[in-house]
C-alpha positions as CSV (number, residue, x, y, z in Angstrom):
1,M,52.0,-64.9,-162.3
2,T,54.9,-67.4,-162.4
3,L,56.8,-68.2,-165.6
4,A,55.3,-71.7,-165.6
5,E,51.7,-70.3,-165.4
6,Y,52.6,-67.8,-168.1
7,R,54.0,-70.5,-170.4
8,S,50.8,-72.6,-169.9
9,K,48.6,-69.7,-170.8
10,L,50.7,-68.8,-173.9
11,L,50.5,-72.4,-175.1
12,G,46.8,-72.4,-174.5
13,C,46.4,-69.2,-176.5
14,W,48.2,-70.5,-179.6
15,M,46.6,-73.9,-179.3
16,G,43.2,-72.4,-179.0
17,K,43.9,-70.2,-182.0
18,N,44.8,-73.2,-184.1
19,I,41.8,-75.2,-182.8
20,G,39.2,-72.5,-183.7
21,G,40.9,-71.6,-187.0
22,T,41.0,-75.2,-188.1
23,L,37.4,-75.9,-187.0
24,G,36.0,-72.8,-188.7
25,A,38.1,-72.6,-191.9
26,P,35.9,-74.9,-194.1
27,F,32.9,-72.7,-193.4
28,E,34.3,-69.2,-193.8
29,G,31.6,-67.0,-195.3
30,A,28.7,-69.3,-194.3
31,Q,25.4,-67.3,-194.5
32,T,23.3,-69.6,-192.4
33,V,23.3,-71.4,-189.0
34,L,25.5,-74.4,-189.0
35,D,25.6,-77.6,-186.9
36,V,29.3,-78.3,-186.3
37,S,30.4,-80.2,-183.3
38,S,34.0,-81.2,-184.2
39,Y,36.5,-81.0,-187.0
40,T,34.8,-81.9,-190.3
41,H,37.6,-82.2,-192.8
42,D,40.2,-84.9,-193.2
43,I,42.7,-84.5,-190.3
44,T,46.3,-85.0,-191.2
45,G,47.9,-84.3,-187.8
46,D,48.4,-80.6,-188.6
47,P,46.2,-77.5,-188.2
48,L,44.9,-75.7,-191.3
49,P,46.9,-72.6,-192.2
50,N,45.3,-69.4,-191.3
51,D,46.3,-65.8,-191.9
52,D,45.0,-65.0,-188.4
53,L,48.1,-66.5,-186.9
54,D,50.5,-66.0,-189.9
55,L,50.6,-62.2,-189.5
56,Q,51.4,-62.5,-185.8
57,L,54.6,-64.3,-186.6
58,V,55.7,-61.2,-188.5
59,W,54.7,-59.0,-185.5
60,L,56.8,-61.2,-183.2
61,H,59.7,-60.6,-185.6
62,A,59.0,-56.9,-185.2
63,L,59.0,-57.1,-181.4
64,E,62.2,-59.1,-181.4
65,R,64.0,-56.6,-183.7
66,Y,62.6,-53.3,-182.4
67,G,61.2,-54.0,-178.9
68,K,58.9,-51.5,-177.4
69,Q,59.6,-49.1,-180.3
70,V,57.3,-51.0,-182.6
71,N,54.8,-48.7,-184.3
72,A,52.6,-48.4,-187.4
73,A,55.4,-47.2,-189.6
74,I,57.5,-50.3,-188.7
75,L,54.6,-52.7,-189.1
76,G,53.7,-51.1,-192.4
77,E,57.2,-51.7,-193.8
78,L,57.0,-55.4,-192.7
79,W,53.6,-55.7,-194.5
80,L,55.3,-54.8,-197.7
81,S,58.3,-57.0,-197.0
82,Y,56.9,-60.2,-195.8
83,I,53.1,-60.4,-196.4
84,P,52.1,-61.1,-200.0
85,P,48.3,-61.2,-199.9
86,D,46.6,-58.2,-201.6
87,W,43.0,-59.1,-200.9
88,L,40.5,-56.6,-199.5
89,E,41.8,-54.4,-196.6
90,Y,45.2,-55.9,-196.8
91,G,45.6,-54.9,-200.4
92,A,44.1,-51.4,-199.8
93,G,46.5,-50.7,-197.0
94,K,49.6,-51.9,-198.9
95,N,48.5,-50.1,-202.0
96,N,48.2,-46.8,-200.1
97,M,51.7,-47.3,-198.6
98,R,53.2,-48.0,-202.0
99,M,51.8,-44.6,-203.0
100,G,53.6,-43.0,-200.1
101,L,50.6,-42.7,-197.7
102,M,51.6,-43.5,-194.2
103,P,49.3,-44.9,-191.4
104,P,46.6,-43.9,-190.5
105,L,46.0,-42.6,-194.0
106,S,46.9,-46.0,-195.4
107,G,44.2,-47.7,-193.4
108,Y,41.5,-45.2,-194.3
109,L,41.9,-43.9,-197.9
110,N,40.1,-45.7,-200.7
111,N,39.6,-48.7,-198.4
112,Q,36.1,-50.1,-198.6
113,Y,37.0,-52.7,-196.0
114,R,38.5,-50.5,-193.3
115,D,35.7,-51.6,-190.9
116,S,36.2,-55.3,-191.6
117,N,37.8,-58.2,-189.8
118,G,41.5,-58.2,-190.8
119,A,42.8,-56.5,-187.7
120,W,41.1,-57.9,-184.7
121,I,42.0,-61.4,-185.8
122,R,45.7,-60.7,-185.0
123,S,45.3,-59.2,-181.5
124,E,46.8,-62.1,-179.5
125,I,50.4,-61.2,-179.9
126,W,49.9,-57.8,-178.3
127,A,48.0,-59.4,-175.4
128,C,50.6,-62.1,-174.9
129,V,53.5,-59.7,-174.5
130,T,51.5,-57.5,-172.1
131,P,49.8,-60.1,-169.9
132,G,47.6,-58.4,-167.3
133,H,48.4,-54.9,-168.8
134,P,45.7,-54.1,-171.4
135,N,46.5,-50.4,-171.1
136,I,49.8,-51.3,-172.9
137,A,48.3,-53.9,-175.2
138,V,45.8,-51.5,-176.8
139,R,48.5,-49.1,-177.8
140,Y,50.3,-51.7,-179.9
141,A,46.9,-53.0,-181.2
142,W,46.1,-49.4,-182.3
143,E,49.4,-49.1,-184.1
144,D,48.8,-52.4,-185.8
145,A,45.2,-51.8,-186.9
146,I,45.7,-48.3,-188.4
147,V,48.0,-49.7,-191.1
148,D,45.1,-51.3,-193.0
149,H,41.9,-50.3,-191.1
150,S,40.1,-47.4,-189.6
151,H,37.2,-46.7,-187.2
152,E,35.4,-50.0,-186.5
153,G,38.2,-52.2,-187.8
154,V,40.5,-50.4,-185.3
155,Y,38.0,-50.5,-182.4
156,A,37.6,-54.3,-182.9
157,E,41.3,-55.0,-182.5
158,V,41.7,-52.7,-179.5
159,F,38.7,-54.4,-177.8
160,C,40.1,-57.9,-178.4
161,A,43.7,-57.0,-177.3
162,A,42.4,-55.5,-174.1
163,L,40.1,-58.5,-173.3
164,Q,42.8,-61.0,-174.0
165,S,45.6,-59.2,-172.1
166,A,43.2,-59.0,-169.1
167,A,42.4,-62.7,-169.5
168,F,45.9,-63.5,-168.1
169,A,44.8,-61.9,-164.8
170,E,41.0,-62.3,-164.8
171,S,38.9,-65.4,-165.8
172,D,35.3,-64.1,-165.5
173,I,34.1,-63.6,-169.1
174,E,31.7,-60.8,-168.3
175,K,34.3,-58.8,-166.4
176,L,36.7,-59.3,-169.3
177,I,34.0,-58.0,-171.8
178,Q,33.6,-54.9,-169.7
179,I,37.3,-54.4,-169.5
180,G,37.5,-54.6,-173.3
181,L,34.6,-52.2,-173.7
182,S,36.3,-49.6,-171.5
183,Y,38.9,-49.1,-174.2
184,V,36.5,-48.4,-177.1
185,P,34.0,-45.6,-177.8
186,A,30.7,-46.4,-176.2
187,D,28.8,-45.4,-179.3
188,C,30.7,-47.4,-181.8
189,G,29.3,-50.3,-183.8
190,V,31.6,-52.8,-182.2
191,A,30.3,-51.8,-178.7
192,R,26.7,-52.1,-180.0
193,G,27.3,-55.6,-181.3
194,I,28.9,-56.6,-178.0
195,N,26.2,-55.1,-175.8
196,T,23.5,-56.7,-177.9
197,A,25.1,-60.1,-177.3
198,L,25.2,-59.4,-173.6
199,E,21.6,-58.3,-173.5
200,C,20.5,-61.5,-175.4
201,Y,22.4,-63.7,-173.0
202,H,20.9,-62.0,-169.9
203,S,17.4,-62.1,-171.4
204,G,17.5,-65.9,-171.7
205,L,17.6,-66.0,-175.5
206,T,19.2,-68.9,-177.2
207,W,22.5,-68.4,-179.1
208,Q,20.6,-68.8,-182.3
209,E,18.3,-66.0,-181.3
210,A,21.2,-63.9,-180.1
211,R,22.9,-64.3,-183.5
212,I,19.8,-62.9,-185.3
213,K,19.7,-60.0,-182.8
214,V,23.3,-59.1,-183.2
215,L,23.4,-59.3,-187.0
216,T,20.2,-57.3,-187.2
217,E,21.6,-54.6,-184.9
218,V,25.0,-54.4,-186.6
219,P,24.4,-56.0,-190.1
220,G,27.4,-56.6,-192.3
221,S,28.0,-58.3,-195.6
222,F,31.0,-60.6,-195.1
223,L,31.9,-62.2,-198.5
224,H,28.6,-61.0,-199.9
225,T,28.4,-60.2,-203.6
226,D,25.6,-59.0,-205.7
227,K,25.5,-62.3,-207.5
228,A,25.1,-64.1,-204.1
229,A,22.5,-61.8,-202.8
230,P,19.4,-63.9,-203.8
231,D,20.9,-66.8,-201.8
232,F,21.5,-64.8,-198.6
233,V,19.9,-66.2,-195.5
234,K,16.6,-64.3,-194.9
235,D,16.7,-64.1,-191.1
236,V,19.3,-61.3,-191.0
237,P,19.6,-58.1,-193.1
238,V,22.6,-57.3,-195.4
239,G,24.6,-54.3,-194.2
240,P,27.1,-52.0,-195.9
241,S,29.9,-53.7,-197.8
242,G,33.0,-54.1,-195.7
243,W,31.3,-53.1,-192.4
244,D,31.9,-56.6,-190.8
245,A,33.8,-56.1,-187.6
246,P,30.8,-55.1,-185.3
247,G,28.8,-58.2,-186.2
248,N,31.6,-60.7,-186.1
249,V,33.0,-59.4,-182.8
250,G,29.5,-59.8,-181.5
251,I,29.6,-63.4,-182.6
252,V,32.8,-63.8,-180.6
253,I,31.0,-62.6,-177.6
254,I,28.1,-65.1,-178.3
255,G,30.6,-67.9,-178.3
256,L,32.3,-66.8,-175.1
257,L,29.0,-66.3,-173.2
258,Y,27.0,-69.2,-174.4
259,G,29.9,-71.6,-174.3
260,E,30.1,-71.2,-170.6
261,G,33.9,-71.8,-170.3
262,D,33.9,-75.0,-172.3
263,I,36.4,-74.4,-175.2
264,G,34.9,-77.0,-177.5
265,K,31.3,-75.8,-177.0
266,S,32.4,-72.2,-177.3
267,V,34.3,-72.5,-180.6
268,C,31.5,-74.6,-182.1
269,I,28.9,-72.0,-181.2
270,A,31.0,-69.2,-182.7
271,C,31.5,-71.3,-185.9
272,N,27.8,-72.3,-186.1
273,C,26.8,-68.6,-186.2
274,G,28.4,-68.4,-189.7
275,E,30.0,-65.3,-191.1
276,D,33.8,-65.2,-190.7
277,T,33.9,-68.6,-189.0
278,D,37.6,-69.3,-188.9
279,C,38.3,-65.8,-187.3
280,T,35.5,-65.8,-184.7
281,A,36.2,-69.4,-183.6
282,A,39.9,-68.8,-183.5
283,T,39.6,-65.7,-181.3
284,V,37.2,-67.5,-178.9
285,G,39.6,-70.5,-178.7
286,A,42.6,-68.3,-178.1
287,T,40.9,-66.3,-175.3
288,L,39.7,-69.4,-173.5
289,G,43.2,-71.0,-174.0
290,I,44.7,-68.0,-172.1
291,I,42.2,-68.4,-169.3
292,S,42.5,-72.1,-168.9
293,G,46.1,-72.9,-169.9
294,I,46.9,-75.7,-172.3
295,E,46.6,-78.4,-169.6
296,N,42.8,-77.8,-169.5
297,I,42.2,-78.1,-173.2
298,P,40.7,-81.5,-173.9
299,Q,42.9,-83.8,-176.0
300,E,40.1,-84.5,-178.4
301,W,40.8,-81.0,-179.7
302,I,44.6,-81.1,-179.5
303,A,45.5,-84.6,-180.8
304,P,44.0,-84.3,-184.3
305,I,46.0,-81.1,-185.2
306,G,49.2,-81.4,-183.1
307,R,51.4,-78.5,-182.2
308,N,52.7,-77.3,-185.5
309,I,52.0,-73.9,-187.1
310,K,51.1,-74.0,-190.8
311,T,51.4,-70.7,-192.8
312,M,49.8,-69.4,-195.9
313,S,50.4,-65.7,-196.1
314,L,54.1,-65.2,-195.5
315,H,57.1,-64.4,-197.8
316,A,60.0,-65.4,-195.6
317,T,63.0,-64.6,-197.9
318,D,64.9,-62.3,-195.6
319,W,67.6,-64.2,-193.7
320,T,66.7,-62.4,-190.5
321,F,63.0,-63.5,-190.5
322,H,62.4,-67.0,-189.2
323,P,58.7,-67.7,-188.6
324,A,58.0,-70.0,-185.6
325,A,57.2,-73.5,-186.7
326,T,55.4,-74.7,-183.6
327,I,53.3,-73.3,-180.8
328,D,56.1,-74.3,-178.4
329,E,58.7,-72.2,-180.4
330,L,56.3,-69.3,-180.6
331,T,55.7,-69.5,-176.9
332,D,59.4,-69.6,-176.0
333,R,60.1,-66.6,-178.3
334,V,57.3,-64.6,-176.7
335,I,58.7,-65.4,-173.2
336,R,62.0,-64.0,-174.3
337,V,60.7,-60.8,-175.7
338,T,58.1,-59.9,-173.0
339,P,60.6,-58.5,-170.5
340,Q,61.7,-55.9,-173.2
341,I,58.1,-54.8,-173.5
342,L,57.1,-54.7,-169.8
343,G,60.4,-53.7,-168.4
344,S,62.1,-54.9,-165.2
345,E,59.5,-53.1,-163.0
346,L,56.8,-55.5,-164.2
347,C,59.0,-58.6,-164.9
348,D,60.6,-59.6,-161.7
349,Y,63.6,-61.9,-162.1
350,V,63.5,-64.8,-159.7
351,N,66.4,-67.1,-160.5
352,S,68.0,-69.0,-163.4
353,E,65.7,-72.0,-162.8
354,N,62.4,-70.3,-162.5
355,G,63.1,-67.3,-164.7
356,Y,60.8,-64.3,-163.9
357,N,57.4,-63.5,-162.4
358,I,55.0,-61.0,-164.0
359,K,53.3,-58.3,-162.0
360,M,49.8,-57.8,-163.3
361,N,47.2,-55.2,-162.7
362,D,44.4,-55.9,-160.3
363,E,40.8,-56.0,-161.5
364,E,40.0,-52.3,-161.2
365,N,43.2,-51.2,-162.9
366,L,42.6,-53.5,-165.8
367,K,40.1,-51.0,-167.2
368,C,41.0,-48.0,-169.3
369,P,42.6,-45.4,-167.0
370,T,41.2,-41.9,-166.8
371,P,43.2,-38.9,-167.9
372,L,45.8,-37.5,-165.5
373,P,44.8,-34.1,-164.0
374,Y,47.7,-32.1,-165.5
375,Q,46.9,-33.1,-169.1
376,R,44.9,-30.3,-170.6
377,D,45.6,-30.2,-174.4
378,P,42.7,-32.0,-176.3
379,W,45.0,-32.5,-179.3
380,Y,47.3,-35.0,-177.7
381,W,45.6,-38.2,-176.5
382,H,45.4,-38.9,-172.8
383,D,42.5,-41.1,-172.3
384,F,42.8,-44.0,-174.8
385,N,39.4,-43.1,-176.3
386,D,40.9,-39.8,-177.3
387,L,43.4,-41.6,-179.5
388,L,40.8,-43.8,-181.1
389,R,38.7,-40.7,-182.0
390,Q,41.6,-38.9,-183.6
391,S,41.0,-38.2,-187.3
392,P,42.6,-40.6,-189.8
393,F,44.0,-37.5,-191.5
394,C,46.3,-36.8,-188.5
395,L,49.9,-38.2,-188.9
396,R,51.9,-38.5,-185.7
397,H,55.7,-38.5,-185.7
398,D,58.2,-38.8,-182.8
399,H,61.5,-36.8,-183.2
400,V,63.2,-37.4,-179.8
401,I,63.0,-33.9,-178.3
402,F,59.6,-33.0,-179.9
403,N,56.6,-34.8,-181.2
404,T,54.5,-33.7,-184.1
405,V,51.0,-34.2,-185.5
406,L,50.3,-33.0,-189.0
407,D,46.6,-32.7,-189.8
408,Y,45.8,-32.9,-193.5
409,G,42.3,-31.7,-192.7
410,G,40.8,-34.2,-195.2
411,E,41.7,-36.7,-197.8
412,P,45.2,-36.1,-199.3
413,Y,44.1,-34.8,-202.8
414,I,45.6,-31.8,-204.5
415,R,43.7,-29.9,-207.3
416,E,44.6,-26.7,-209.1
417,G,42.8,-23.7,-207.7
418,E,41.9,-25.5,-204.5
419,P,44.2,-24.6,-201.6
420,I,44.9,-27.2,-198.9
421,T,45.2,-26.1,-195.2
422,F,47.5,-28.1,-193.0
423,V,47.6,-27.7,-189.2
424,L,50.9,-28.6,-187.6
425,R,51.1,-29.3,-183.8
426,I,54.4,-29.6,-182.1
427,E,54.8,-30.8,-178.5
428,N,58.0,-30.3,-176.5
429,Q,59.5,-33.5,-175.1
430,V,62.2,-31.8,-172.9
431,R,61.8,-29.4,-170.1
432,R,63.5,-26.4,-171.7
433,Q,62.4,-24.0,-174.4
434,Q,63.3,-24.5,-178.0
435,W,63.5,-22.4,-181.2
436,L,62.5,-24.5,-184.2
437,T,62.9,-23.8,-187.9
438,V,60.1,-25.2,-189.9
439,K,60.9,-25.6,-193.6
440,W,58.8,-27.0,-196.5
441,H,60.6,-28.7,-199.4
442,L,58.2,-28.2,-202.3
443,P,58.0,-29.4,-205.9
444,P,57.9,-26.8,-208.7
445,G,54.6,-25.0,-208.9
446,F,53.8,-25.4,-205.2
447,E,53.5,-22.4,-202.8
448,I,53.0,-22.0,-199.0
449,S,51.2,-18.8,-198.2
450,E,52.8,-18.5,-194.8
451,G,56.3,-18.9,-196.2
452,A,58.3,-22.0,-196.9
453,V,60.7,-21.3,-194.0
454,T,59.5,-20.0,-190.6
455,A,60.9,-19.7,-187.1
456,V,58.7,-21.2,-184.3
457,P,59.2,-20.8,-180.5
458,L,58.3,-23.9,-178.5
459,E,57.6,-23.5,-174.8
460,A,58.3,-26.2,-172.2
461,Y,55.8,-27.9,-169.8
462,H,56.6,-26.0,-166.6
463,A,54.8,-23.9,-164.0
464,G,51.5,-23.9,-165.9
465,N,53.0,-23.4,-169.4
466,L,51.7,-25.6,-172.1
467,G,54.6,-27.2,-174.0
468,W,53.1,-27.2,-177.4
469,T,52.5,-24.8,-180.3
470,E,50.4,-24.8,-183.4
471,R,51.0,-23.4,-186.9
472,T,48.6,-23.3,-189.9
473,F,49.9,-23.6,-193.5
474,T,47.9,-23.1,-196.7
475,L,49.3,-24.9,-199.7
476,S,48.4,-24.2,-203.3
477,A,49.7,-25.6,-206.6
478,S,49.7,-24.9,-210.3
479,G,50.8,-26.7,-213.4
480,L,50.0,-30.1,-211.9
481,D,51.1,-32.8,-214.4
482,A,52.0,-35.8,-212.2
483,P,49.7,-38.3,-210.5
484,C,51.4,-38.0,-207.1
485,Y,53.6,-35.4,-205.4
486,S,56.0,-36.0,-202.5
487,L,56.8,-33.1,-200.1
488,I,59.0,-32.9,-197.1
489,L,58.3,-30.9,-194.0
490,E,61.6,-30.4,-192.1
491,I,61.7,-29.3,-188.5
492,T,65.1,-28.4,-186.9
493,A,65.7,-27.6,-183.3
494,N,68.2,-24.7,-183.3
495,G,71.4,-25.6,-181.5
496,R,70.4,-29.3,-181.4
497,P,71.3,-32.1,-183.8
498,T,67.6,-33.3,-184.1
499,K,66.1,-32.9,-187.5
500,G,62.6,-34.1,-188.0
501,L,61.5,-35.0,-191.5
502,I,57.8,-35.5,-192.2
503,P,56.9,-37.0,-195.6
504,V,53.8,-35.5,-197.1
505,T,52.1,-37.3,-200.0
506,L,49.5,-35.6,-202.2
507,I,47.5,-37.2,-205.0
508,N,46.6,-35.3,-208.1
509,S,42.9,-36.0,-208.5
């Protein structure tokens, strides 16, 4: 893909995002079928502000500052620095992080909306910096989603990021859907919603009938309250509170399939299905904008809202953070950061006039890759589905020459007389053996039955040896008189300067 083609698709993505978001915003939470065919509010020459795009301006800042090292810990800190909304899953994730709970615990614990829509609506940035490489896009999408979501909320963003990354290389909607599905568990709610939409389309049902089928198969309760329950539309059931991603991603698929490549028709169908209308229409618009490029988006959709970006959810007080003001600025900044993410092997520099070309995967390699033969340890993820199925109580940390996973074994609560068992897995990242010292720094009244300081040998991956080890620690406490406790697990490689510090937060319940 040439740089000119890439630029057109990026502009198409952001324009489509603004088109769908502006179209759907006035109807967010609609609980019935709508009949929208164009913008319905007074147009002032600008799009409506939308958190779907706002948050991605922060993620671009993260990519510009940290490059391919971006992870959930970095994104979590940026949530607390630049994003003021505390509603629903956003607030739950931020509240957990303020308590010292790191992702993925932050996205899971005490979060009624962990399966809702706040993550998949911000998938485009990961797709745009990994065009034609969904296997890379999904890793960033996962790091993003686990900050304030879990399970279905995470699967939804992974699916959208994979589909949209592949859309830079593939234009067939049904092939793109299958590529996205290859990265999520086949038995998850998101997959059920998507497959129901596909079945309806191939069965010749109308989009209105498909809507009923999808929202019956994976019912949610978007913006539903007990007070509003009597007014709920009677043609679909009401599902569990906060379990909204499966049905709304299903609506995205309805828009993509029944719109038949027409961006205006597609965003209107998504919007007319109701539910989270600004999000579903915006994701449909962004996806088709990637496929078509901005030149193929009709002016009747572009002219009324222009090329500006209007924000509503940002706190840009840091002098280093400058949110993009237009889709053109956003596109130019993405173009500059993409070579850092893909590397010189995939971004092939041509000349100063034409910039670079991007090498993209072919159709078969766009799907989730299978595990490599030499990977044997089920603890560390190899196939991407392994990562998605990992418990939200497992905290991963990279420490240069070794990686760790600390499994809480359950929710991070401490009670007198009820010991907690932690499992620590350590994987060697260099091809030589190591002796490690594992030391717990404990508050008064806490004890580790295996000893607060232990020596741990770590093998290397070589000649059939598995380069990982596992230790189990049982923690008990007495005299608990504080609401929250902070512990530190320190791991030192003897004879090396690396010192890994793992924060452990426990809540007195």
